[in-house]
CHARMM internal coordinates of N, CA and C (Angstrom, degrees):
IC EDIT
DIST 1 N 1 CA 1.4381
DIST 1 CA 1 C 1.5231
ANGL 1 N 1 CA 1 C 109.32
DIST 1 C 2 N 1.3103
ANGL 1 CA 1 C 2 N 115.82
DIHE 1 N 1 CA 1 C 2 N 174.01
DIST 2 N 2 CA 1.4470
ANGL 1 C 2 N 2 CA 119.85
DIHE 1 CA 1 C 2 N 2 CA 179.90
DIST 2 CA 2 C 1.5153
ANGL 2 N 2 CA 2 C 113.21
DIHE 1 C 2 N 2 CA 2 C 88.04
DIST 2 C 3 N 1.3143
ANGL 2 CA 2 C 3 N 116.70
DIHE 2 N 2 CA 2 C 3 N 11.80
DIST 3 N 3 CA 1.4575
ANGL 2 C 3 N 3 CA 120.44
DIHE 2 CA 2 C 3 N 3 CA -178.50
DIST 3 CA 3 C 1.5328
ANGL 3 N 3 CA 3 C 111.52
DIHE 2 C 3 N 3 CA 3 C -94.18
DIST 3 C 4 N 1.2942
ANGL 3 CA 3 C 4 N 117.46
DIHE 3 N 3 CA 3 C 4 N -4.20
DIST 4 N 4 CA 1.4565
ANGL 3 C 4 N 4 CA 121.57
DIHE 3 CA 3 C 4 N 4 CA -175.22
DIST 4 CA 4 C 1.5085
ANGL 4 N 4 CA 4 C 114.37
DIHE 3 C 4 N 4 CA 4 C -59.92
DIST 4 C 5 N 1.3245
ANGL 4 CA 4 C 5 N 117.14
DIHE 4 N 4 CA 4 C 5 N -43.54
DIST 5 N 5 CA 1.4619
ANGL 4 C 5 N 5 CA 120.41
DIHE 4 CA 4 C 5 N 5 CA -178.31
DIST 5 CA 5 C 1.5277
ANGL 5 N 5 CA 5 C 110.70
DIHE 4 C 5 N 5 CA 5 C -68.17
DIST 5 C 6 N 1.3330
ANGL 5 CA 5 C 6 N 117.92
DIHE 5 N 5 CA 5 C 6 N -40.98
DIST 6 N 6 CA 1.4674
ANGL 5 C 6 N 6 CA 121.60
DIHE 5 CA 5 C 6 N 6 CA 179.67
DIST 6 CA 6 C 1.5294
ANGL 6 N 6 CA 6 C 110.58
DIHE 5 C 6 N 6 CA 6 C -66.30
DIST 6 C 7 N 1.3182
ANGL 6 CA 6 C 7 N 115.80
DIHE 6 N 6 CA 6 C 7 N -41.09
DIST 7 N 7 CA 1.4650
ANGL 6 C 7 N 7 CA 118.83
DIHE 6 CA 6 C 7 N 7 CA 179.77
DIST 7 CA 7 C 1.5210
ANGL 7 N 7 CA 7 C 110.64
DIHE 6 C 7 N 7 CA 7 C -67.81
DIST 7 C 8 N 1.3217
ANGL 7 CA 7 C 8 N 117.69
DIHE 7 N 7 CA 7 C 8 N -37.82
DIST 8 N 8 CA 1.4594
ANGL 7 C 8 N 8 CA 121.05
DIHE 7 CA 7 C 8 N 8 CA 178.00
DIST 8 CA 8 C 1.5299
ANGL 8 N 8 CA 8 C 110.49
DIHE 7 C 8 N 8 CA 8 C -64.00
DIST 8 C 9 N 1.3344
ANGL 8 CA 8 C 9 N 116.68
DIHE 8 N 8 CA 8 C 9 N -39.21
DIST 9 N 9 CA 1.4598
ANGL 8 C 9 N 9 CA 120.33
DIHE 8 CA 8 C 9 N 9 CA 178.09
DIST 9 CA 9 C 1.5324
ANGL 9 N 9 CA 9 C 110.41
DIHE 8 C 9 N 9 CA 9 C -65.62
DIST 9 C 10 N 1.3404
ANGL 9 CA 9 C 10 N 117.37
DIHE 9 N 9 CA 9 C 10 N -42.97
DIST 10 N 10 CA 1.4608
ANGL 9 C 10 N 10 CA 121.01
DIHE 9 CA 9 C 10 N 10 CA 178.16
DIST 10 CA 10 C 1.5224
ANGL 10 N 10 CA 10 C 111.02
DIHE 9 C 10 N 10 CA 10 C -62.35
DIST 10 C 11 N 1.3082
ANGL 10 CA 10 C 11 N 116.86
DIHE 10 N 10 CA 10 C 11 N -40.92
DIST 11 N 11 CA 1.4597
ANGL 10 C 11 N 11 CA 121.14
DIHE 10 CA 10 C 11 N 11 CA 179.04
DIST 11 CA 11 C 1.5236
ANGL 11 N 11 CA 11 C 110.54
DIHE 10 C 11 N 11 CA 11 C -64.21
DIST 11 C 12 N 1.3221
ANGL 11 CA 11 C 12 N 116.18
DIHE 11 N 11 CA 11 C 12 N -41.35
DIST 12 N 12 CA 1.4584
ANGL 11 C 12 N 12 CA 120.59
DIHE 11 CA 11 C 12 N 12 CA 179.32
DIST 12 CA 12 C 1.5282
ANGL 12 N 12 CA 12 C 110.89
DIHE 11 C 12 N 12 CA 12 C -63.41
DIST 12 C 13 N 1.3171
ANGL 12 CA 12 C 13 N 116.95
DIHE 12 N 12 CA 12 C 13 N -45.68
DIST 13 N 13 CA 1.4616
ANGL 12 C 13 N 13 CA 121.16
DIHE 12 CA 12 C 13 N 13 CA 179.97
DIST 13 CA 13 C 1.5216
ANGL 13 N 13 CA 13 C 110.33
DIHE 12 C 13 N 13 CA 13 C -64.64
DIST 13 C 14 N 1.3301
ANGL 13 CA 13 C 14 N 116.68
DIHE 13 N 13 CA 13 C 14 N -41.12
DIST 14 N 14 CA 1.4621
ANGL 13 C 14 N 14 CA 120.29
DIHE 13 CA 13 C 14 N 14 CA 179.57
DIST 14 CA 14 C 1.5246
ANGL 14 N 14 CA 14 C 111.22
DIHE 13 C 14 N 14 CA 14 C -63.17
DIST 14 C 15 N 1.3169
ANGL 14 CA 14 C 15 N 116.91
DIHE 14 N 14 CA 14 C 15 N -41.92
DIST 15 N 15 CA 1.4715
ANGL 14 C 15 N 15 CA 120.02
DIHE 14 CA 14 C 15 N 15 CA 177.75
DIST 15 CA 15 C 1.5156
ANGL 15 N 15 CA 15 C 111.83
DIHE 14 C 15 N 15 CA 15 C -64.45
DIST 15 C 16 N 1.3345
ANGL 15 CA 15 C 16 N 116.82
DIHE 15 N 15 CA 15 C 16 N -40.26
DIST 16 N 16 CA 1.4644
ANGL 15 C 16 N 16 CA 119.75
DIHE 15 CA 15 C 16 N 16 CA 178.33
DIST 16 CA 16 C 1.5247
ANGL 16 N 16 CA 16 C 110.82
DIHE 15 C 16 N 16 CA 16 C -62.52
DIST 16 C 17 N 1.3058
ANGL 16 CA 16 C 17 N 116.61
DIHE 16 N 16 CA 16 C 17 N -42.43
DIST 17 N 17 CA 1.4603
ANGL 16 C 17 N 17 CA 119.81
DIHE 16 CA 16 C 17 N 17 CA 179.67
DIST 17 CA 17 C 1.5236
ANGL 17 N 17 CA 17 C 111.91
DIHE 16 C 17 N 17 CA 17 C -68.21
DIST 17 C 18 N 1.3175
ANGL 17 CA 17 C 18 N 116.44
DIHE 17 N 17 CA 17 C 18 N -34.79
DIST 18 N 18 CA 1.4588
ANGL 17 C 18 N 18 CA 120.35
DIHE 17 CA 17 C 18 N 18 CA -176.95
DIST 18 CA 18 C 1.5226
ANGL 18 N 18 CA 18 C 112.01
DIHE 17 C 18 N 18 CA 18 C -73.91
DIST 18 C 19 N 1.3072
ANGL 18 CA 18 C 19 N 116.87
DIHE 18 N 18 CA 18 C 19 N -43.93
DIST 19 N 19 CA 1.4567
ANGL 18 C 19 N 19 CA 120.26
DIHE 18 CA 18 C 19 N 19 CA -171.12
DIST 19 CA 19 C 1.5275
ANGL 19 N 19 CA 19 C 114.99
DIHE 18 C 19 N 19 CA 19 C -101.58
DIST 19 C 20 N 1.3074
ANGL 19 CA 19 C 20 N 118.55
DIHE 19 N 19 CA 19 C 20 N -18.78
DIST 20 N 20 CA 1.4572
ANGL 19 C 20 N 20 CA 121.65
DIHE 19 CA 19 C 20 N 20 CA -179.18
DIST 20 CA 20 C 1.5194
ANGL 20 N 20 CA 20 C 109.08
DIHE 19 C 20 N 20 CA 20 C -114.56
DIST 20 C 21 N 1.3011
ANGL 20 CA 20 C 21 N 116.29
DIHE 20 N 20 CA 20 C 21 N 110.20
DIST 21 N 21 CA 1.4569
ANGL 20 C 21 N 21 CA 118.94
DIHE 20 CA 20 C 21 N 21 CA 179.75
DIST 21 CA 21 C 1.5252
ANGL 21 N 21 CA 21 C 109.21
DIHE 20 C 21 N 21 CA 21 C -78.27
DIST 21 C 22 N 1.3186
ANGL 21 CA 21 C 22 N 117.25
DIHE 21 N 21 CA 21 C 22 N 135.40
DIST 22 N 22 CA 1.4580
ANGL 21 C 22 N 22 CA 119.77
DIHE 21 CA 21 C 22 N 22 CA 178.47
DIST 22 CA 22 C 1.5266
ANGL 22 N 22 CA 22 C 110.55
DIHE 21 C 22 N 22 CA 22 C -73.55
DIST 22 C 23 N 1.3149
ANGL 22 CA 22 C 23 N 116.44
DIHE 22 N 22 CA 22 C 23 N 158.06
DIST 23 N 23 CA 1.4602
ANGL 22 C 23 N 23 CA 120.78
DIHE 22 CA 22 C 23 N 23 CA 177.85
DIST 23 CA 23 C 1.5173
ANGL 23 N 23 CA 23 C 108.76
DIHE 22 C 23 N 23 CA 23 C -73.36
DIST 23 C 24 N 1.3317
ANGL 23 CA 23 C 24 N 115.81
DIHE 23 N 23 CA 23 C 24 N 122.70
DIST 24 N 24 CA 1.4531
ANGL 23 C 24 N 24 CA 120.07
DIHE 23 CA 23 C 24 N 24 CA 179.79
DIST 24 CA 24 C 1.5175
ANGL 24 N 24 CA 24 C 109.82
DIHE 23 C 24 N 24 CA 24 C -120.61
DIST 24 C 25 N 1.3019
ANGL 24 CA 24 C 25 N 115.76
DIHE 24 N 24 CA 24 C 25 N 137.84
DIST 25 N 25 CA 1.4523
ANGL 24 C 25 N 25 CA 121.73
DIHE 24 CA 24 C 25 N 25 CA 174.69
DIST 25 CA 25 C 1.5262
ANGL 25 N 25 CA 25 C 106.82
DIHE 24 C 25 N 25 CA 25 C -94.83
DIST 25 C 26 N 1.3304
ANGL 25 CA 25 C 26 N 116.70
DIHE 25 N 25 CA 25 C 26 N 94.62
DIST 26 N 26 CA 1.4531
ANGL 25 C 26 N 26 CA 121.18
DIHE 25 CA 25 C 26 N 26 CA -174.23
DIST 26 CA 26 C 1.5243
ANGL 26 N 26 CA 26 C 112.19
DIHE 25 C 26 N 26 CA 26 C -68.92
DIST 26 C 27 N 1.3216
ANGL 26 CA 26 C 27 N 117.15
DIHE 26 N 26 CA 26 C 27 N -30.12
DIST 27 N 27 CA 1.4600
ANGL 26 C 27 N 27 CA 119.54
DIHE 26 CA 26 C 27 N 27 CA 177.94
DIST 27 CA 27 C 1.5225
ANGL 27 N 27 CA 27 C 111.14
DIHE 26 C 27 N 27 CA 27 C -66.58
DIST 27 C 28 N 1.3195
ANGL 27 CA 27 C 28 N 116.16
DIHE 27 N 27 CA 27 C 28 N -41.06
DIST 28 N 28 CA 1.4623
ANGL 27 C 28 N 28 CA 119.64
DIHE 27 CA 27 C 28 N 28 CA 177.99
DIST 28 CA 28 C 1.5285
ANGL 28 N 28 CA 28 C 110.69
DIHE 27 C 28 N 28 CA 28 C -67.84
DIST 28 C 29 N 1.3171
ANGL 28 CA 28 C 29 N 117.29
DIHE 28 N 28 CA 28 C 29 N -39.70
DIST 29 N 29 CA 1.4552
ANGL 28 C 29 N 29 CA 120.86
DIHE 28 CA 28 C 29 N 29 CA 177.44
DIST 29 CA 29 C 1.5243
ANGL 29 N 29 CA 29 C 110.72
DIHE 28 C 29 N 29 CA 29 C -61.32
DIST 29 C 30 N 1.3248
ANGL 29 CA 29 C 30 N 115.75
DIHE 29 N 29 CA 29 C 30 N -43.27
DIST 30 N 30 CA 1.4601
ANGL 29 C 30 N 30 CA 120.85
DIHE 29 CA 29 C 30 N 30 CA 178.55
DIST 30 CA 30 C 1.5292
ANGL 30 N 30 CA 30 C 110.47
DIHE 29 C 30 N 30 CA 30 C -61.37
DIST 30 C 31 N 1.3185
ANGL 30 CA 30 C 31 N 116.51
DIHE 30 N 30 CA 30 C 31 N -40.91
DIST 31 N 31 CA 1.4595
ANGL 30 C 31 N 31 CA 120.57
DIHE 30 CA 30 C 31 N 31 CA 179.31
DIST 31 CA 31 C 1.5306
ANGL 31 N 31 CA 31 C 110.85
DIHE 30 C 31 N 31 CA 31 C -67.78
DIST 31 C 32 N 1.3285
ANGL 31 CA 31 C 32 N 117.04
DIHE 31 N 31 CA 31 C 32 N -39.71
DIST 32 N 32 CA 1.4541
ANGL 31 C 32 N 32 CA 120.54
DIHE 31 CA 31 C 32 N 32 CA 179.44
DIST 32 CA 32 C 1.5214
ANGL 32 N 32 CA 32 C 111.90
DIHE 31 C 32 N 32 CA 32 C -65.46
DIST 32 C 33 N 1.3255
ANGL 32 CA 32 C 33 N 115.77
DIHE 32 N 32 CA 32 C 33 N -36.89
DIST 33 N 33 CA 1.4561
ANGL 32 C 33 N 33 CA 119.54
DIHE 32 CA 32 C 33 N 33 CA -178.79
DIST 33 CA 33 C 1.5184
ANGL 33 N 33 CA 33 C 112.40
DIHE 32 C 33 N 33 CA 33 C -82.67
DIST 33 C 34 N 1.3040
ANGL 33 CA 33 C 34 N 116.94
DIHE 33 N 33 CA 33 C 34 N -12.15
DIST 34 N 34 CA 1.4536
ANGL 33 C 34 N 34 CA 120.53
DIHE 33 CA 33 C 34 N 34 CA 179.24
DIST 34 CA 34 C 1.5068
ANGL 34 N 34 CA 34 C 112.79
DIHE 33 C 34 N 34 CA 34 C 76.61
DIST 34 C 35 N 1.2987
ANGL 34 CA 34 C 35 N 118.01
DIHE 34 N 34 CA 34 C 35 N 25.07
DIST 35 N 35 CA 1.4572
ANGL 34 C 35 N 35 CA 121.19
DIHE 34 CA 34 C 35 N 35 CA -179.91
DIST 35 CA 35 C 1.5168
ANGL 35 N 35 CA 35 C 109.48
DIHE 34 C 35 N 35 CA 35 C -69.92
DIST 35 C 36 N 1.3213
ANGL 35 CA 35 C 36 N 115.11
DIHE 35 N 35 CA 35 C 36 N 141.19
DIST 36 N 36 CA 1.4459
ANGL 35 C 36 N 36 CA 120.60
DIHE 35 CA 35 C 36 N 36 CA 176.72
DIST 36 CA 36 C 1.5159
ANGL 36 N 36 CA 36 C 113.85
DIHE 35 C 36 N 36 CA 36 C 86.34
DIST 36 C 37 N 1.3140
ANGL 36 CA 36 C 37 N 117.70
DIHE 36 N 36 CA 36 C 37 N -7.51
DIST 37 N 37 CA 1.4566
ANGL 36 C 37 N 37 CA 118.65
DIHE 36 CA 36 C 37 N 37 CA 178.33
DIST 37 CA 37 C 1.5149
ANGL 37 N 37 CA 37 C 109.06
DIHE 36 C 37 N 37 CA 37 C -97.49
DIST 37 C 38 N 1.3102
ANGL 37 CA 37 C 38 N 115.48
DIHE 37 N 37 CA 37 C 38 N 134.09
DIST 38 N 38 CA 1.4623
ANGL 37 C 38 N 38 CA 120.71
DIHE 37 CA 37 C 38 N 38 CA 177.66
DIST 38 CA 38 C 1.5184
ANGL 38 N 38 CA 38 C 107.57
DIHE 37 C 38 N 38 CA 38 C -76.30
DIST 38 C 39 N 1.3232
ANGL 38 CA 38 C 39 N 115.66
DIHE 38 N 38 CA 38 C 39 N 120.84
DIST 39 N 39 CA 1.4511
ANGL 38 C 39 N 39 CA 120.11
DIHE 38 CA 38 C 39 N 39 CA -175.70
DIST 39 CA 39 C 1.5090
ANGL 39 N 39 CA 39 C 109.35
DIHE 38 C 39 N 39 CA 39 C -126.42
DIST 39 C 40 N 1.3099
ANGL 39 CA 39 C 40 N 117.43
DIHE 39 N 39 CA 39 C 40 N 130.79
DIST 40 N 40 CA 1.4511
ANGL 39 C 40 N 40 CA 122.46
DIHE 39 CA 39 C 40 N 40 CA 178.36
DIST 40 CA 40 C 1.5248
ANGL 40 N 40 CA 40 C 107.71
DIHE 39 C 40 N 40 CA 40 C -102.01
DIST 40 C 41 N 1.3354
ANGL 40 CA 40 C 41 N 117.21
DIHE 40 N 40 CA 40 C 41 N 109.37
DIST 41 N 41 CA 1.4563
ANGL 40 C 41 N 41 CA 121.21
DIHE 40 CA 40 C 41 N 41 CA -176.03
DIST 41 CA 41 C 1.5208
ANGL 41 N 41 CA 41 C 112.59
DIHE 40 C 41 N 41 CA 41 C -69.10
DIST 41 C 42 N 1.3223
ANGL 41 CA 41 C 42 N 118.14
DIHE 41 N 41 CA 41 C 42 N -26.23
DIST 42 N 42 CA 1.4610
ANGL 41 C 42 N 42 CA 119.74
DIHE 41 CA 41 C 42 N 42 CA -177.94
DIST 42 CA 42 C 1.5172
ANGL 42 N 42 CA 42 C 112.41
DIHE 41 C 42 N 42 CA 42 C -81.28
DIST 42 C 43 N 1.3158
ANGL 42 CA 42 C 43 N 119.24
DIHE 42 N 42 CA 42 C 43 N -9.46
DIST 43 N 43 CA 1.4515
ANGL 42 C 43 N 43 CA 121.48
DIHE 42 CA 42 C 43 N 43 CA -178.55
DIST 43 CA 43 C 1.5264
ANGL 43 N 43 CA 43 C 111.41
DIHE 42 C 43 N 43 CA 43 C -65.42
DIST 43 C 44 N 1.3181
ANGL 43 CA 43 C 44 N 118.40
DIHE 43 N 43 CA 43 C 44 N -35.27
DIST 44 N 44 CA 1.4573
ANGL 43 C 44 N 44 CA 122.04
DIHE 43 CA 43 C 44 N 44 CA -179.02
DIST 44 CA 44 C 1.5202
ANGL 44 N 44 CA 44 C 112.57
DIHE 43 C 44 N 44 CA 44 C -94.29
DIST 44 C 45 N 1.3062
ANGL 44 CA 44 C 45 N 118.41
DIHE 44 N 44 CA 44 C 45 N -2.28
DIST 45 N 45 CA 1.4541
ANGL 44 C 45 N 45 CA 122.14
DIHE 44 CA 44 C 45 N 45 CA -176.01
DIST 45 CA 45 C 1.5271
ANGL 45 N 45 CA 45 C 110.01
DIHE 44 C 45 N 45 CA 45 C -86.61
DIST 45 C 46 N 1.3390
ANGL 45 CA 45 C 46 N 118.30
DIHE 45 N 45 CA 45 C 46 N 112.73
DIST 46 N 46 CA 1.4625
ANGL 45 C 46 N 46 CA 119.60
DIHE 45 CA 45 C 46 N 46 CA -178.83
DIST 46 CA 46 C 1.5270
ANGL 46 N 46 CA 46 C 112.76
DIHE 45 C 46 N 46 CA 46 C -70.38
DIST 46 C 47 N 1.3284
ANGL 46 CA 46 C 47 N 118.10
DIHE 46 N 46 CA 46 C 47 N -14.29
DIST 47 N 47 CA 1.4543
ANGL 46 C 47 N 47 CA 121.92
DIHE 46 CA 46 C 47 N 47 CA -177.75
DIST 47 CA 47 C 1.5265
ANGL 47 N 47 CA 47 C 112.56
DIHE 46 C 47 N 47 CA 47 C -105.28
DIST 47 C 48 N 1.3007
ANGL 47 CA 47 C 48 N 117.95
DIHE 47 N 47 CA 47 C 48 N 14.41
DIST 48 N 48 CA 1.4671
ANGL 47 C 48 N 48 CA 120.45
DIHE 47 CA 47 C 48 N 48 CA -176.13
DIST 48 CA 48 C 1.5176
ANGL 48 N 48 CA 48 C 112.30
DIHE 47 C 48 N 48 CA 48 C -66.99
DIST 48 C 49 N 1.3216
ANGL 48 CA 48 C 49 N 119.01
DIHE 48 N 48 CA 48 C 49 N -27.35
DIST 49 N 49 CA 1.4616
ANGL 48 C 49 N 49 CA 120.99
DIHE 48 CA 48 C 49 N 49 CA 179.18
DIST 49 CA 49 C 1.5299
ANGL 49 N 49 CA 49 C 111.21
DIHE 48 C 49 N 49 CA 49 C -109.20
DIST 49 C 50 N 1.3091
ANGL 49 CA 49 C 50 N 116.32
DIHE 49 N 49 CA 49 C 50 N 35.51
DIST 50 N 50 CA 1.4609
ANGL 49 C 50 N 50 CA 122.42
DIHE 49 CA 49 C 50 N 50 CA -178.07
DIST 50 CA 50 C 1.5289
ANGL 50 N 50 CA 50 C 110.72
DIHE 49 C 50 N 50 CA 50 C -70.26
DIST 50 C 51 N 1.3281
ANGL 50 CA 50 C 51 N 116.99
DIHE 50 N 50 CA 50 C 51 N 118.60
DIST 51 N 51 CA 1.4625
ANGL 50 C 51 N 51 CA 120.40
DIHE 50 CA 50 C 51 N 51 CA -179.17
DIST 51 CA 51 C 1.5245
ANGL 51 N 51 CA 51 C 111.39
DIHE 50 C 51 N 51 CA 51 C -78.75
DIST 51 C 52 N 1.3251
ANGL 51 CA 51 C 52 N 118.31
DIHE 51 N 51 CA 51 C 52 N -12.47
DIST 52 N 52 CA 1.4612
ANGL 51 C 52 N 52 CA 122.22
DIHE 51 CA 51 C 52 N 52 CA 179.51
DIST 52 CA 52 C 1.5242
ANGL 52 N 52 CA 52 C 112.39
DIHE 51 C 52 N 52 CA 52 C -97.94
DIST 52 C 53 N 1.3003
ANGL 52 CA 52 C 53 N 116.91
DIHE 52 N 52 CA 52 C 53 N 20.67
DIST 53 N 53 CA 1.4571
ANGL 52 C 53 N 53 CA 122.26
DIHE 52 CA 52 C 53 N 53 CA -178.48
DIST 53 CA 53 C 1.5340
ANGL 53 N 53 CA 53 C 110.40
DIHE 52 C 53 N 53 CA 53 C -62.43
DIST 53 C 54 N 1.3193
ANGL 53 CA 53 C 54 N 117.33
DIHE 53 N 53 CA 53 C 54 N 137.94
DIST 54 N 54 CA 1.4556
ANGL 53 C 54 N 54 CA 122.48
DIHE 53 CA 53 C 54 N 54 CA -179.08
DIST 54 CA 54 C 1.5153
ANGL 54 N 54 CA 54 C 109.74
DIHE 53 C 54 N 54 CA 54 C -72.65
DIST 54 C 55 N 1.3225
ANGL 54 CA 54 C 55 N 116.79
DIHE 54 N 54 CA 54 C 55 N 134.05
DIST 55 N 55 CA 1.4614
ANGL 54 C 55 N 55 CA 122.25
DIHE 54 CA 54 C 55 N 55 CA -179.10
DIST 55 CA 55 C 1.5257
ANGL 55 N 55 CA 55 C 108.53
DIHE 54 C 55 N 55 CA 55 C -98.04
DIST 55 C 56 N 1.3193
ANGL 55 CA 55 C 56 N 117.44
DIHE 55 N 55 CA 55 C 56 N 103.70
DIST 56 N 56 CA 1.4614
ANGL 55 C 56 N 56 CA 122.29
DIHE 55 CA 55 C 56 N 56 CA -177.93
DIST 56 CA 56 C 1.5204
ANGL 56 N 56 CA 56 C 112.45
DIHE 55 C 56 N 56 CA 56 C -73.99
DIST 56 C 57 N 1.3184
ANGL 56 CA 56 C 57 N 118.59
DIHE 56 N 56 CA 56 C 57 N -17.66
DIST 57 N 57 CA 1.4590
ANGL 56 C 57 N 57 CA 121.33
DIHE 56 CA 56 C 57 N 57 CA -179.21
DIST 57 CA 57 C 1.5277
ANGL 57 N 57 CA 57 C 111.39
DIHE 56 C 57 N 57 CA 57 C -69.81
DIST 57 C 58 N 1.3317
ANGL 57 CA 57 C 58 N 118.62
DIHE 57 N 57 CA 57 C 58 N -25.99
DIST 58 N 58 CA 1.4628
ANGL 57 C 58 N 58 CA 121.71
DIHE 57 CA 57 C 58 N 58 CA -179.53
DIST 58 CA 58 C 1.5268
ANGL 58 N 58 CA 58 C 112.50
DIHE 57 C 58 N 58 CA 58 C -81.18
DIST 58 C 59 N 1.2953
ANGL 58 CA 58 C 59 N 117.53
DIHE 58 N 58 CA 58 C 59 N -7.29
DIST 59 N 59 CA 1.4569
ANGL 58 C 59 N 59 CA 121.85
DIHE 58 CA 58 C 59 N 59 CA -175.61
DIST 59 CA 59 C 1.5359
ANGL 59 N 59 CA 59 C 111.09
DIHE 58 C 59 N 59 CA 59 C -75.72
DIST 59 C 60 N 1.3314
ANGL 59 CA 59 C 60 N 116.40
DIHE 59 N 59 CA 59 C 60 N 135.85
DIST 60 N 60 CA 1.4568
ANGL 59 C 60 N 60 CA 121.84
DIHE 59 CA 59 C 60 N 60 CA 177.03
DIST 60 CA 60 C 1.5256
ANGL 60 N 60 CA 60 C 109.16
DIHE 59 C 60 N 60 CA 60 C -72.15
DIST 60 C 61 N 1.3036
ANGL 60 CA 60 C 61 N 117.68
DIHE 60 N 60 CA 60 C 61 N 130.71
DIST 61 N 61 CA 1.4693
ANGL 60 C 61 N 61 CA 121.31
DIHE 60 CA 60 C 61 N 61 CA -174.25
DIST 61 CA 61 C 1.5229
ANGL 61 N 61 CA 61 C 112.64
DIHE 60 C 61 N 61 CA 61 C -67.87
DIST 61 C 62 N 1.3153
ANGL 61 CA 61 C 62 N 119.09
DIHE 61 N 61 CA 61 C 62 N -34.97
DIST 62 N 62 CA 1.4629
ANGL 61 C 62 N 62 CA 121.67
DIHE 61 CA 61 C 62 N 62 CA -175.23
DIST 62 CA 62 C 1.5278
ANGL 62 N 62 CA 62 C 112.03
DIHE 61 C 62 N 62 CA 62 C -78.23
DIST 62 C 63 N 1.3040
ANGL 62 CA 62 C 63 N 117.93
DIHE 62 N 62 CA 62 C 63 N -46.11
DIST 63 N 63 CA 1.4550
ANGL 62 C 63 N 63 CA 120.40
DIHE 62 CA 62 C 63 N 63 CA -172.64
DIST 63 CA 63 C 1.5110
ANGL 63 N 63 CA 63 C 113.64
DIHE 62 C 63 N 63 CA 63 C -101.89
DIST 63 C 64 N 1.3297
ANGL 63 CA 63 C 64 N 117.00
DIHE 63 N 63 CA 63 C 64 N -19.21
DIST 64 N 64 CA 1.4430
ANGL 63 C 64 N 64 CA 119.55
DIHE 63 CA 63 C 64 N 64 CA -178.34
DIST 64 CA 64 C 1.5226
ANGL 64 N 64 CA 64 C 111.24
DIHE 63 C 64 N 64 CA 64 C 81.19
DIST 64 C 65 N 1.3422
ANGL 64 CA 64 C 65 N 116.94
DIHE 64 N 64 CA 64 C 65 N 12.57
DIST 65 N 65 CA 1.4658
ANGL 64 C 65 N 65 CA 121.73
DIHE 64 CA 64 C 65 N 65 CA -179.94
DIST 65 CA 65 C 1.5109
ANGL 65 N 65 CA 65 C 109.77
DIHE 64 C 65 N 65 CA 65 C -114.65
DIST 65 C 66 N 1.3114
ANGL 65 CA 65 C 66 N 115.40
DIHE 65 N 65 CA 65 C 66 N 165.45
DIST 66 N 66 CA 1.4642
ANGL 65 C 66 N 66 CA 121.90
DIHE 65 CA 65 C 66 N 66 CA 178.33
DIST 66 CA 66 C 1.4952
ANGL 66 N 66 CA 66 C 111.58
DIHE 65 C 66 N 66 CA 66 C -83.05
END
COOR INIT
IC SEED 1 N 1 CA 1 C
IC BUILD
C-alpha cells in the first residue's frame, strides 16, 4: 500500500505529456540534425578509395567461398 500518491503523480505527468504538446523549436532541431544540407559521407572516409576492397559479388552464395 502507499502507492496511491506515486500513481497519481505518474497519471498526471502522463496526461500532461499526452494532451499538452511542449514548445519545440523545429528550426533549431532541423539545424541540429543537419536536415537539408547536402552531405557526402565518403569525403571523411580515409578508406573510400581502398584498392584492396573485398568484392562480395565473387562470393559463392551456397558456401560463402570463392
